C-alpha positions in Angstrom: 0.0 0.0 0.0 1.3 3.4 -0.9 0.5 6.7 0.8 1.4 10.2 -0.3 1.5 13.0 2.4 2.2 16.6 2.6 4.2 17.4 5.8 4.7 20.6 7.7 7.4 20.9 10.5 8.1 23.7 12.8 10.0 25.5 10.1 6.9 25.5 7.9 8.6 23.4 5.2 6.5 21.2 2.9 7.7 17.7 2.2 6.4 15.0 -0.1 6.4 11.5 1.3 5.6 8.1 -0.2 5.2 5.1 2.1 4.9 1.4 1.2 3.6 -1.2 3.6 4.3 -4.9 3.6 2.7 -6.5 6.6 3.7 -4.6 9.7 6.8 -3.1 8.0 6.8 0.3 6.3 9.5 1.9 4.3 9.4 5.1 2.3 11.1 8.2 1.0 10.5 11.9 1.3 12.0 15.2 0.1 11.7 18.8 1.2 13.3 22.2 0.5 14.5 24.8 3.0 14.4 28.2 1.3 17.9 29.5 0.7 19.4 26.2 1.9 18.5 23.6 -0.6 16.6 20.3 -1.2 17.0 17.3 1.0 15.9 13.7 0.7 15.3 11.1 3.3 14.2 7.5 3.9 12.1 5.9 6.6 11.9 2.4 8.0 9.3 1.6 10.6 6.8 -0.8 12.1 3.1 -0.4 12.3 1.2 -1.3 15.5 -2.5 -0.3 15.5 -2.6 3.3 14.3 1.0 4.1 15.3 4.0 4.0 13.0 7.4 4.2 14.7 10.9 3.9 13.4 14.0 5.5 12.1 14.8 8.1 9.4 18.0 8.9 7.5 18.6 12.1 5.4 20.9 13.0 2.5 22.9 15.3 4.8 23.8 12.4 7.2 21.1 13.4 9.7 19.5 10.3 11.4 17.0 9.8 14.2 13.7 8.5 15.4 10.1 9.3 14.7 6.6 8.2 15.7 3.4 9.0 13.7 -0.2 8.5 14.9 -2.7 8.0 12.1 -6.1 9.7 12.5 -9.3 7.7 12.7 -10.2 8.6 9.1 -6.7 7.7 7.9 -6.3 11.1 6.1 -3.8 12.7 8.4 -1.2 11.9 11.0 0.5 13.7 13.9 4.0 12.9 15.0 7.2 13.7 16.7 10.9 13.2 15.7 14.3 13.6 17.3 18.0 13.5 16.3 18.8 10.6 18.6 19.2 6.9 18.9 17.5 6.6 22.3 13.7 6.1 22.1 13.2 7.8 25.5 14.4 11.0 24.0 11.6 10.7 21.4 9.0 10.5 24.2 9.9 14.0 25.3 10.6 15.6 21.9 8.9 18.9 21.1 9.8 18.5 17.3 6.6 17.8 15.3 6.1 16.0 12.0 2.5 16.2 10.9 0.9 15.5 7.6 -2.3 15.2 5.5 -3.1 12.8 2.7 -2.4 14.4 -0.7 
């Protein structure tokens, strides 16, 4: 199954994301542009449990970290958090948001 999302983070950037699900495993790619900085790409690998998707991301500028998305009941949007870290406990307290709506 493939999903396309528009994402807005705290910097008001817009990203395009495509996710593919095979059983409980989800992988995908995204891209976004920071004005006056450039375009970045990234990949996600995660596991679905109920309406929650949690996993890792890696970006073209060598940034890596963790994320968690919670899918809305109508499955047309998600809310999420992310963090530059390898420790899941840091994600639990992250104030960095990663939200999206189905395109």
